[in-house]
N, C-alpha and C positions, 0 to 999 in steps of 0.2 A: 423467743423466751417468754413473752407474755402469754402465748398459747399454752406453754408448759405450765406456767403459773395457774392459768385458768383451770387446768386439769388437776390441780391440787399438788403439783410437784414444786416444792419450795427449794431454791438453791441455798446450800449452806455456805457457798463461796463461789466467786466467779474469777476466771482468768481469761485472757485473750491472747491471740497470736497476731503480732504485727498490727495490721489495720483492724483485725478483729478485736483488738484490745479497746478500740474506740467504742465498738458496740458493747463490749463487756462493761465499760465505764458507764454507758447509758443504762444497761440492765441494773447495775449497782446503784443507780441514782446519783452518780457523781457528775455526769454531764446530762444536761437537758437534751431532748431529741433535737432541738434546733442547733445547740452547740455541737453535738456529735456530727450532725449533717454538715455543719460549717467546717469542722476539722477535716472531715473526709474530702469535701469539695476543694478546699483551699490547698490541701497537700497534693491532691491528684492533679490540680491545674499547674501547680509549681513543678511537679515532676514531669508532666507532659511538656511543659515549656522549656525546661532547663536540661533534664536528664535523658529524655527520650533519644534512643539511638546510641547512647554513649556506653551502655553496658548491658549486662545480662546476668542470669542466674543459672546455677547448675545444682541438681540434687546428687548426692553421693552416698551410697549405702555402706558407710564406714563409721567408726567411732570418731568423735570430735577430735580427740588427741591425734589420731592418725591423720585426719584430714588437715589439721593445722600443720602437721609435720610435712605433708605433701605440698601444701601451698606456700610454705615458707620460702621456696626458691624464687617466687615472684614478688615477694614483699607485700606487706599489708596495704600499701598504697594502691596496689594493682588488683589483688584478690584478698578477700577476707571472709570469715565465717559469718553468714547472714543469720542462720537459725540452727539451733540444735533441738531437733524435734524428738529424738529418741536415742537409745544406745548405738544404733547403726543407721540413723536417719539424719543427715546433715545437709544444709543448703549453703552454697558459697555464692558470692556475687563479686562483680568487679568489671574490669575492662574487657571489651569484646575479644581483642587479640589474645590477652592473657588467658581468658577462659578457653579459647580454641586450643591453645597450647596445653592447657591443663587437661582438657578432654582427650587430646591425643595421647598424653602421658598415661592417663587412666586406661585407655583402650589397650595400650601396649602392655600394661601390667595386669590386664584381665579384670579391671574394676569397671562395673557397669554403671558409670556415671551418665546422667541424662540431663539434657538442656531443658530448661523451663521456658515456656512460651511468653517471655516478657522481653522488652528491649531497654530496660533500665536496671540499675543496680542498687536496690534498697539495701540498707544496712551495710554500706561500704563507705570508703573514703569519699566517693563522688557526692554523697549527700551533704558534705560540708558546703557545697556550693549554694545550698538552700538555707543555711543557718540564719543569716540576717533577715532574709525575706520571710521565713516562717515565724521568727520571733515577732516580727511586726504584724504580720497578718493574723496570727493567733493570739495576740495580746489580749483582745476583748473576751476571751474564753473565761467563764466564771465557774470553776469546779466547786462542787458542794461536798459535804460530808457523805461518806458511803452509807447507804442503807443496807447493803449486803456486803459482807467481808470481801475485799478485793485484793488479790495477790498478783503483784506485778511480774510479768515475764521480762521486764527490762532490768529491774533491780533485784528481783528474787525475794522481795520483802513485802509484808502486808502494808498497805497504805491507808491513810485516813480519808483521803479524797481531795482536800484543797491543794495538795502538792502536784496534782495532775494539771499543771498550767501549760502555757505555751512552750516553755523549755522542756517539759516532760515529753510533749508530743513530738518535739524534734528528736529527742533522744530515742523515743519509740521507733522512729524512722531510721535513725543512724546506728544504734547499737545492735548487738546480736540478740536475737530472740531466744531466751533460755527456757524453752518449754519443758525440756527434760528435767532441769533442775527444779522448776516450779512444781512439776508433777510429783517428784520425789518428796518435796516439802509437804505437799498435801497428803501423800501416803504416810509419811512419818507422823502426821498429826491426826491420823485415823480416818481420813476420807476413803470411802470404799466404792463410790459410784461416780463415774465421769461421763457426762452427757455433752456431746458436741452439738450445739444448737446452730445449725447452718443448713443452707439449701443442698449441700452435698458434703459428706464427711471426708475430709482429707487428712485429719490429724489423729484419727482413731488408731491407725497403725502404729504411729510413734508413741502414743499413749499406752497402747497395749504392750509394746516392747518394753517400755519403761517399767510398767507394772510387773511384768514377768522377770525383768532383769533385777528388780528390787526384791524379788522373792515374795511378793505380796499377793493377796487375793482381792481383786477389785473388778467391778463391772465397767466396761468401756462401751458406750453406746453412741449411736448417731441419731439424727432426727429424720431428715428427708433424704432422698436420693436424686441424683440427676435423672430427670425424666419421670420422677415419681414424687410430685410435690403436692398431691392431694391429701384429703382427710384419711383415706385408707392407709397410706404410707405412715401418716402420723399416728393413727390408731395402732398400727403394727409396732411402731417405736415405743408407744406407751405400754403395749403388752410386753415387749422385751424388757423395759424398765421394771414393770410390775413383778415379773417372775424373778428378777434379780434383787428384789427386796425393797423397791422404791414404792412409797405410798402414793396411790392414785385415787382421785375422787371420781369414781366411775359414774356416780349419779350426775355430776356436773358434765362429764364428758359426753354422755348420751342423752342429756336433757333435751327434750323436744324432738327426739328422733323416733320415738315409739319403741325403742329397744327394750326387750324383756330378758330376764335371766332364765336360762333353760339348763337342764341337766345335759352333761356330755353324753354322747352315744356310747354304748357299751361294746360296740363291735370294733374290730381292728380297722384302722384307717387306710391300710394298704393291703392289697390282695396277695402280694408276694409272700410266700411262706419261707421261714428260715428254720423251722423245727427239723431236727434230724429225723430221718426215716430209717427205722431198723430194717436191715436186710432180712428177707424171709428165710427162715431156717426150718428144717424138718423137725417136727416135734419128737423129742426123745424122752422116754420115761426115766426119771431119776432113779438111781439105785434105792432099794427099800430102806437101807440104813440112812441115807441122806434124807429121805422123805420123813422118816420117824424123827430124825434130829431136827429137821426144819419145823415139824409140827410141835415138838417139845419147846423149842426156843421161841416159836411164835406165841405159844401160850404164856411163856415167861414174860416176853416183852409186853404183851397186852395185859399182864397181871390178871389173867383169867384163871381164878382159883378153881372153878368147877372143871374147866377143861384140863387143868394140870393134875388135879387129884384123880380125874378119870384116866388120864394118860399114865399116871404113876400107880394107879390102882390103890389109892390111899383112901381110907375111910374119912367121911365128913367129920369135922371137929378136931382133927389132928392139927397141931400148931404150925401151920405153914404161912399164916397171915403175915408175920413179920419177916419171914424168909423171902417171900415172893418179891417185894419191892427191891430188896437187896440183890436178888438174882437178876431182875430186870435192869437195874442200874449197872451191875457188873457187865452184863451182856452188851449194853450200849457203849460203855466205856471201853470194853475190850475191842469192839469194832473201831472206835475212834482211834485207839492206841495203835491198832494194826495199820490203819490208814496212815497215821502220822509217821509210823516207823518206816513205811515204804517210801516216804519222802526224804529220808535222811541220807546225806552223803558227806564225805570228808575228803580232804586232799592228802595224798600220801606221796612219797618220793621213792621211785623204783631205781635200783642200781642198774646201770646201763653197761653194755659191753663196750670196751674201748677198742678203737681202731689202732692199727700199727702206726708208729710215728710217721708223720707225713709233713709235707711242706706246702706253703701257699704259693700262688702264682699271680702275676698281674699286679695292677695298682689297687691299693686299699686306701680309701679315704677315711681318716680317723678324726672324729670331732672331739676336741678336748677343751674343757673350760680354761679360761685364762686364770693365771695366778693360783693354780691348784697346788696346795702345800700339804705338809704333814703326811700321815699314812696314805691318804687318798692320792696325794701327789706321787708318792713312792710307787703305789700300785699302777698309776697311769704310766709312769716312766718304764716300769718293768714290762707292761703290756706292749708298749711301743717298741721296746728293744727286742722282745721275743718275736713280734711280727716280722721285724726286719731280719733277724737272724734266721727265721724260717722261710725266707724267700720272697716276702711281700715287698713291693715298692710302696713304702708308706708315705702318703702325703697328709701331713697334719693340718687340720683345719682348727686353728685356735679361736675360740669363741669368747669374745669380751661380753660382759654383762650388758653393756649398752648397745651392743650390735647383735643381740640374739633375737631379733625380730625377723619376720618372714622375708622381707625384701632384702635386708642386709645379708642374711644367710644364703639366699638364692645367688646374689652377686658373688659372694665368697666361694660358693660351690662351683660356679661357672669359672671363676678365676683359677681355682685349684685343679679342676679337671681339664680345662682347655677344650678346644673343639675336636681334637683328635684322640682324646683319652676317655675311654669308657671304663669306669672302675669295675673291678671284679667283685668288690664288696664294700660296704660302708659299716664302720664300727663306731658307735657313739659311747663316749665316756662321760657324757654330760650329766648323768645321774650322780656322779661322784662329787659334783660341786657342793660346797658348803653354803647353805642358804643364810648363814649368819643370824640364826635365831628368828628369821622371818616366819610369818604365818604360813601354814601349809598352802593356803590359797595363792601364795606368792613363791612357791617352791621352784627355784630356778631350774633344777634338774628336770622337773616335769614340763614346765612351760617352754624351756629351751628345746627339749626333745620334741614337743608338739610342733614348734616352729620349724625344727629340722625336717620332720616328716613332710610338712607342707612345702618347704623350700626344695627338697629333693624332687618332689613332683613338679614344681614350677621349673626346675632346672632340667627336667626330663632325664633324671638319673634313675635307671630301672634296676640297678644292682641291689641285692638284698641288704636291708638295714638290720644290723644286730645291735641291741642295747645292753650295755654291761652295767650291773649294779654290784654293790659290795655289802653283804650282810643284810639283804632285803628279805631273805626267806630262811626258814629253818627246815632242815631235812630230817631231823630226829628230835624227839622230846628232850634229849640230853643237850641239844645245841640251842643256845639262846639266840633268838632273832635280834640282830644288832641294831638295825636302823629301819623302823617301820615307815619313815618318810620316804625311803627309796622304794618301798612297795607300791607307792603311787604309780611308778613306772610300769610295774607288772600288770596292774589293772588296765592302764592306758594301752600297753603293748598288746594285750589280748584282744582289745577292740581294733587296734591298728592291723592286726593279722587278718581280721575279717573284712576290713574296709580296703586294704591294700594287699591282697593275697599274693599278687605277682611281684611285689617289691618289698616284702617283709621277710626278714631272716628269722629273728627270734629274740628271746630274752635269756641272758646269761648272768649268773650270780657267782661272784667270787667270795671266798671267806675273808675275814678281817686280815689274815696274813696269807698271801698267796705265794707258795714256794715254786721252784722251777718246774716240778712235775705237774703242778696244777696249771701253770701257764702253758705247758706243752699240751695238756688236755684241751685248753682253750683253742689252740691252733687246730687240733684235731676236729673239734666241732665246727669251726669256721670253714675248714677245708672239706667237710663231709657233704653228705647228700641232702642235708637240711631236713631229714625225717623227724628229728627231735628239735622242737623249737622253744621249749621251756626247760632249761637245764641248769642245775646247780653243780658247780665245779668245786670239789673238795679234795684235800690231800689224800683221802681214802678212795676217791674215784668219782665217776660221773653219776648224777641222779636226775631222772626225768620225772616231771610232775604228772600225777595221775589222779583221776577222780574214781572213788570207790564207794560202794554202799556202806552205810554206817548203822546197820540194823542193831537194835537193842533187844530183839526178840529173845535171845538166849542169855542176855546180860542179867546178873543178879539184881534184885530190887534194891533201889537206893533210897535213903531217907528223903522224903519229899521236902523241897525247899519251900519255906513260907516267909512272907514279909513280916517285919516287926519294926517298931519305931516309925521313922519317916522314910518314905520312898519317893525319890524324885523321878518324874517321867517327863522327858523333854518331848516337845510336840504332843503334849498330853491332851490337847483339845482336838487334835486331828483324828482322822479315821482310825489309824493303827493305834495311836496313843490312847484313844478312848476304849478300844478293846482291851488293851493292857491294863488300863485303870480299873475297868470293871472286874477283870480277873483278879487283880490285886485286892480289891475291896472284898470280893467274894472269898478270898483266901485269908481274910482277917487283917488286912493292912490297917494300922491305926491312923496314920496321917499320910495323905498324898499331896505332894506339890506337883502341879501340872503347869508346865510352861509352854508358851507359844508366843508368836510375834505380837499378837493383839491381846493376850490375856483374857480378861473377862469379856472383852469386846468380840472375841472369836465366835463365829456362828455355832450355836448349840451349847456354848459354855455353861449358861445358866441351867439348862435342862440336865446336862451331864453332872453338874454339881449336886443337884437335887437327887439324881439317881444314885450317885455314889454315897451321899449322906444317908439315903434310905437303906443302903447296905451296911451302914455302921461306920463308915470312914469319915474322918475329919478331912476337909478338902481345902487346899489353898491354890488358887489359880493366879499365876503371875505372868506379866508380860516381860520377857527377857530375851535379849540377843545372846544365845549360848556361845557365840564365837567371841564375845566381848568379855575378856578376862575379869575386868573390874565389876561388870554387871553380874557375872556368875559368882564372884567372891561375895558380893553383897547379898545375893540370893542365899548362898550357903550360910552366911552369917545370921540370916533370919530364921534358920531352923530352930525350933524350940528345944531348949536343953533337956526338957523332960521327955522328948521324943526325938532322940538324935537320928541323924541320917545313917541308914544302914544299907540302902540299896539305891542304885542308879539304873534307870532304863532309858537309853538314848534312842528314841524313835524318829527324831526330827530329820527332815530331808527335803530337798527341793530338786526338781528336774529342770534342766535346760538342754534338751536333746538337740543334737545336730551332728552331722558327719564331721570328722576330724578336720577336713579341709575348710570348714566354716567356723571352727572354734577359735576363740580369742582369749587372752588372759582374763578379761572380764567374765566371760562365760564359764571359765574354770572356777573363778572366784565365787560366782553365784551358787555353784553346787558344793564346792569344797568348804566354804565358810560354815554353813549350818550343820554339815555332817562331819567332816574331818577335823576342822579347827575346833569345833565344839567338843568333839570326843577327846582331843588332846587337852583342852582346857579342863574338862571334867576329870581326866586322868591325873593331871598335875595337882589339882586343888583338892582331890579326895584320896590321894594315895596313902596319906597318913591316917585316914579315918578307919574305924573298925567296920568295914563294909562286909556284908555277906554275899552281895551280888553286884556285879558291874556288867550290865547287859548292853550290847551294841547291836542295833538293827542295821545289818549290812544287806547286801543284795547279790543275787547270782550273777548280775552284770559284772561284778568284780571277780567272781570265780571263773566264769566262762568267757567273759567279754561279750559285748553286744554292739552290733553296728549302730552307730548313731548315739552311743552313750559313752564316749571316751572319757569325758569328765566325771560322769557318775561312776563308771567302772573304777577309775582311779581312786575316788573317795572310798568306795566300798572295800577295795583291796587294802587300803590303809587301815580301816577298822579291823579287818581280820588280822593284820600283822600286829597292830597294837594289842589286841587281845592275846595273841600268842606270846608277845614279850611280857605282858603283865603276868600271864600264867607261869612263865619261866621264872619270874621274879617272886613267885609265891603270893601274888595278889589275885583276888577273885576276878575272873574275866570270862565272859561268854559272848562271842560274836556269832550271830545267826545270819547267814547269807540267805535271805528269803527269796523264794520265788514270788509268784503273783498271788496276792490275797484277793479273795472274792468280796464284792460289795464295798470295798474300801481300799485305800492305799493309792499310791501314785500311778499304778498300772491296772487299776481295777476294771476300767471300762474305756470307752471312747476308742480313738484310733490306735492307741498303744495296746489296749486290751484285745482289740480285733487282730492286730498283728501277732500278738503272743498266742492267741487261740489258733490262728492258722499255722503258727510255727511249732505247735505241740506243747505249749506251756499253759494249760488251763488254770483257772482260778482255784485256789484252795479255800475250803470253808474256814472262816475265821475261828470257829470253835476248835476245829482240828489243828489249826496252826498254833493256837494258844497251847493246846496239849503238847505239841512238839516243842514249844518253848519251855514248858514245865519239864519235859524229858531232858532237855539240854541242861537245865539248871540242876536237876536231880543228879545227873551223871557227870557234872562238872566238865562239860565239853568246852574247851577254849575257843574252838572255831568249828562250826558245823554248817552245812548247807541244807536248807529245808525247802524243797520245791517239788511240785507235781510235774514231772516231765514225761511226756509220751515219746519215748525214744524212737519209735518207728516213724514218727513225723518230724521230730526235732533233729535227729542225727543226720538224715540225708540233706536237709537244708543247711545245717551247720557246717557240714564237710563238703558241700557242693563246690566251693571255690578253693578249699584248702584242707588237706587231710589233718586229722587231729589225733595224735598219739595220746593226748591228755584224756580222751574219752575211750581209748582203744581197749582198756582192760575191763570195761563194764560188760557183763554178760550179754545184755540186750544189744549193745553196739557190736559185739563180736558176732552174734547171730546174724545181724543185718549185713555185716561185711561178708560173712560166709555165704549168705543167700544172694548177694549181689551178682556174682558171675552167672549163676543159674538164671537170674532174671534177664540177663542180656543174651541168653542163648537164642531167644526167638528173633533177634535182630539179624536176619540172614545176611551174612557177609559184611556186616558193619565192622569197620576197622576199630581198633581199640581207642584211637585218639578221639577226644570229645569233638563233636562237630564234623568229623570226617564224613559220616553218612549223609549229613545235611549237605555238605559241599558236593558230594558225588551226585546227590539227587538234583541239586540246582544246575549242575553243569550240563545235564541232558535236557534242560528246559529252554524254550525261548525266553528272551528277556522279560516279556510281559508276564509270563507265567512265573518266572523267578520273583518278580516284584510282588505278585499276589501271594506267593508262598511265604516269603519273608514277612510281608505285612501281616499275614495271618499268625505267623509265629510271634511277632511283636504284640499283636492285640491279645493273643491267648495268654502270654506271660504277664502282660499289663493287667488284664482282668484278674488273673490269679493273685497278683501282688495287691490289688485293690480289694480282694475278697469277693469279687463278683462270680456268679455261677457260670456266666457265659460272656461272650464278647459284644453283646448288643450295646452295652453301656460305653464301649470304647470305640468311638468313631475315629476313622483314619485321619480326619483333618482337625480333630479337637485337640487343643493344647493339653499337654500332660498336667499343667498347673490347674487348668479348668476341670480336669477329670478328678482332681483331688490328690495329686501327687505332692508329697513333701519330700524332704531330703532322705528320710528313712525308707519310704516306699521306692523312691528313685534308686536307692542303693540296692534294695531287694531285687528290683527289676534288672539292674546291671548284673547282679550275681546270677540270676536265672539265665540271662542271655549269654553270660560267659560260659556257663555249663552247657547250654544248648548249642552254641556256635564254636566253642573251642578258642574263641578270641580272648584277648586281654583288653577289656574295654575300660575306659576311665570312669571314675566315680561321678563325674559331671556329665555322663552320657545323655541323660534326659534333658539337662539344661542346655547342652550344646545342640541337641536335635529335638526341638520342642513339641513335635507331634508324632504319632505313630507312623504316618506316611513318610515324613522326613527321616525318622530313625531307620525305617525299613530300607529306604534307598541307600543310606550310609552302610548298613549292615550287608546288604546284597553286594555292594561294591567291594567291601572288605573280604567277604567270603569267597567270591568267585574270581578275585583279581589274579590269584595264582592257580586257578583251576583250568577250565577249558581253554582260556585264552593263551595259556602257556603250554598247553599240551600239543602233541604232534597233530597235524591236520587229520581230521576224520575220527579222532578218538571219541569226541562227544557223540558223533553219529553211530560209532560202534557200540557205545554204551546204550544208545537207543535201541539198536538191534538186539543187544543182550537183554534189554528190558522186555522187548516184544516177544522174544523166544521164551522168556521165563513164564509167560502167562499161558503158553500152550500146554496141552495135556494129551499128547498123541498116544496111540496104541503102539505095540511093539514094532509092527512093520513100518509104520509111518516114522517112528523115531529113528529106525535104522536108515530109512531113506533120507531123512533130514541130516543125519550125521554124515552120510556119504556125500551129500551135496555140499555140506559145509567144508568137508575135507577137500573136495574138488575146488571150491572157491578159495580155500586157503592156499592150495597149490598154485592157482592163478596169481594170487598176491605175492607168491614167493619170487616171481619174475616180473619186472616192470613191464607193463603193457599199456598201450594207449588205445583209445577208441578211434573211430574213423575221423573224429574231429581233431584228434591229436592231443586231447586233454587227458590227463591221468585220471584214473578212477578216484583217487584220493581227492582231487579237485572237485569232481562231480559230487562226491559224497559231502564234501565240506560245504558246498553251495546248495545242496538239496534241501527242499522243504520236508517237513515230516511226511506229507502225502507222497512226495516223490520217493522218499526213502522206503516207505512200505511197498510202493510199486516195485522198487528195485528188489526187495526181499521176495516178493511174489514171483517176479520174473526169474530171478536167479535160483530160488530154492523150490519154487512150485508149491508154495503154501499160502 
């Protein structure tokens, strides 16, 4: 810490973790160096003398509440929570035997708990043995007033200093270390940089998790590293701090070293090129008309008056000077408008053909919320009755609110299905539950459905899961969308279909009043082939969800929307919000209120204010939690009466990506609160105002679904539904489901941006995206998707693991589907089933060659998922985690291998098999287990013979001779014969090596 100070880095506050808090008190000036050393030494001696060998500690990657629930069975006297380091980073301590039992229970539940290498139990009941001794030994400690603010991880409060006496240092050893709570306190009070000053960072992971879970922007840095304790490592840490905004006194750092400032080199630091290379094409002269047109518009765009007058044969001096800039501007704008127009899509509902009345068979597991009453209860009862009347053996899984977590649901599913019952299907009615006015981030239908998906996987139920909603969608402008909150399930479900393609059925929506005919249609969908997985059931028929182009090229011009009075922009200091604010100011906005979590303290806020003021707008920047109803009400009350609020643009949003199997209620809340709850709050508090625009920034993750974004997709789907309901109620509403913005936004760059680039979703130029927003407002679109999607790259990956009728009506996707059979013609003899050609190829190889072939397959797909041009970066023995795999890339690799092998692989594939070599061994065994080993003897060798003959190219006479000899050989095989040794030919062939087999071919066939 003193070295950091010497480098000009001054701490604004200090905290410490367990024994590290003693060092923190020393840094703050509360303890002298001698007193700090005395506390450390005396406590360590007492622990070693009294507690050594009595206990231990275990780290658990779960939330504190869940850990406390798990350890409750042993009692706090045996096991207790020792430290809460982050949202999913907890340490427990206690008796050795109890910890062993706890570890075994975690292993059985698939929880990766880990023993810590200590033989004592700090922060547990065992520490009580030291109370009197430590009170006596530490009594001489003389704490002083803090010179640097000190936040206690014991009490969670700021301390003055003198209270850190002997009793405090006992409590520091006895009580839970509340690092997560302390970190959140600092975040709430505006701290933005956390530096762990230690010989090796162990707390930065927990700190970073807390920062992300709180939805804040903060830097989390370490100091040294294990094995890297020299100046070079410290200078690197200083550099990391400096680029994150920390002031460093570089003159002091490099004093006496002879270091000098130099300019950075202008050449690229790496020699690997990533620029796309255009494929060479034969030059073809453009038609004369196009050349003339191009020359004309080139002159217009350059405002080249001389060239244009010459082109048009106009005499000098004629009044084109004023016309030329207008033509140039029109040309540029028309191109931008054409680009934005090509990005527009909307969702429609297509009438579907109905199958003849049918019946269900087998066992159907139906999840129903407990105490479901009113119209929703009537609907649930009618659905259960109809299923039973139509032949299903219905087993009802009644879900109580308190038992709707993953473990309880797993146990309930296992009890309901039994060991000998495999359900034919699973139907969830959990979306029908009333959330009793709870915030959307606590929506029981969504959270319980997510837990159900997880539990079905844990219980190894592979039957398709169908989720039923009621009034969550609208199939026509004349039909009012009844319940936008249930639309959360539709966004989540579209992601579940991508992550669990083999055990997802689909989404079904009933009307507010479902008659018998509608319920019969429900049975028809459940009993069908599953080709339609997003269906609205109405008294008038079945409707399938479809994505279509929403071009405005032929639409009449509409009056341009312009802001007036006050416009509120949530997330206004963020990347997207800043673009919107500039556009509003350029369009004449009088007063802009920009909100963010940090208000004026947000990065770039001051510069943005000045820029907007220069454009003529009055600007107010406020710190406001938009999900807090009281805070939003106070903000709206502050709008000046002379400039009333007339427009709302809600751009705020937070990502917390992760596959569904790893999502928790907390991670749903992180995303839903600033996006969905904020939108609902704004809707309720402004619905009686005279607004001209109510704009919601949604995302295509809600429209299409996106693996790893189940929570974000749910939030976006809700925004689209809320806009549709507002529009039906006569209120202004525009929800834009955005694709990827370039240079800004949550998916502008980094790993997310790279993944979207590979998947065919390039970044949109912000200027063109803003034009698309203007178009949506001008034409009063309640819900529109705006995304640059390269369907030739996107559609194959999107449909690789599951067909998508939702995309099927797009002309680009239809053309790809029509071309697909032709593309497969070159695969000679490859059966239609995915992976069959691979299985056949492997079965004719020796095991060693099989292993190499599958390893190459794994390395190739891993490299593609990581975005590498080749497999050089993907070593066979390197851990996937070390290669840069996160949960999303792991899911992409799983999907690719599913398509390549025809297997149904779990989402945890990469984590269960941590290196390419281990994964390849697993895949090889899965692929060939029912192949050559189960075939008749000699089949594999026969396939080798077939392969050998396929490479020959004989002339006509030789071909006839070969055919004759093969027929003779076939005749011999028609009658069982034995060689002089008495062994059958089949046995010889089965045991033959490849060389012996080819000798046999040569001897028998003469080739």
